[in-house]
C-alpha positions, 0 to 999 in steps of 0.5 A: 457262339455265345456265352449263353450257349456255352453255359447251356452246353456245360450244364447239360453235360453236368446234369448229363441229361436235357431235361435236368438242365433245362429245369436247372437253367429255367428254360424249355427243352426245345430251346436248350436243344436248339441252342446245341444244334446251333453250336454244332452247326456252327462247328459242323460237328456232332457234340452229343451222341443222340443214338447211345442209350445213355447220355454220351458225348462224341470226341468232338463234344468231349473236346468242345466241353474242355475248352468251353470250361476254359473259356467260362473260367477265364470269363468268370475270373475277368468278371470277379477282377473287374468288379474288385476294380470297380468296387475298390477305393479308387477313382474321382469324386467331385464334391461342391461345398459352400464356403461356410460349410467347409469352414464349419464341418467339412474341413475335418471330414475331407482331411479324414477321407483323404488319409484313408483313401489316398487313391481317390482323387477328391476334387473339392469345388467351393460353390455357393450353395444356391448353384449346387443342386443345379451343378449336380443336375448338369453332372458337374458334381457327384455329391453337393453339400446343401442346406435343408430344405431340399426337394426330395422328389429330385434328390437323395439327401442325407443329413450330416450336421445340424445347428441353430441360427443366432442373431450376433450383436454388439455389446452395446446393443439394447438386446445385449443383456437378453439370452434368447428373443423371439424373432419378432423382436428384431422387426425394426432392426437393421439387418446385415445379410448374407449374399442371395447366392447362399441358401441361408439367406432364404432360410433367414427370410423364411424365418422372419416371414414366419415371425410376421414381418420382412427383414430390413436389410441395410447391407448384404455381403458374400463375406461372413467375417465382414458381416461379423465385424459390421455386427460387432461394430454396432452397425446391425444385427447379423444372423449365423449358424451357431456352429460358425460362431463357435468356430470363430468366438470373439469375447465381444460377440453377444449371440442371441438364441432365437425362438418363435419360431425356433429355426434349426440349420441343417447341413445335408449331403445331396446327390441327384436321384436315380444316378449310379452310386460309385465306391468313392460316393458310397465311402464318403456318404458312410463317413457322413453317417458317422 
């Protein structure tokens, strides 16, 4: 006995006709008749009086129909319950966030999410930006905060926040009186660069290439604050997202707007294309849209 057989039988009774039931169920009448015959053989009883002029159930058929309705009602209620539980705000959400993104933007979002959905086990993993996509591929993360551009053939990407790249120099630097400079003006400057673990370094390198030169990197670090201090100390030029500088303003810092090319700094939330979107994922993505 299968659920389909129970559904077929109750529909026959409801329609009081094999023909109408077959039309409603979108199956052939012979297939419907065969389904009922198999039920009758399984229970060694006749459920439909095939001699009666009008549609009629036998006593066994009346009894079977009663239990079929109870079984289908139970299955329906349990299906609705499990659907509600699956769709409820519960479960685990694993998000990979680069250190910079957390300090600039996502710490506020994370606080809001925890307050709104306390039943969700929110696991924040601080991951260098270049490792996030591989962690998504390996199933170690549900969502990852990434720096654009990202290959959209393999990932679904939703923009979250957009800023710009600025160059930070000391007040004694020759360019300190400028408001904005073309990137090419930095061709011969000593560059203080963020570590290659950060996708931001690739963004800066591409920006310099578009301006016609390769940056002369004299120091590399994974610590933004160290690069900041070295730039303020006059040891070189450091590139930062403006949003990060706005979070940690210093009166002695000179921020130069960059043009030709103007390169935006865009943070997005990504997940692997084709994967199932859990309710915690959907809730977080919806919050990012806001």
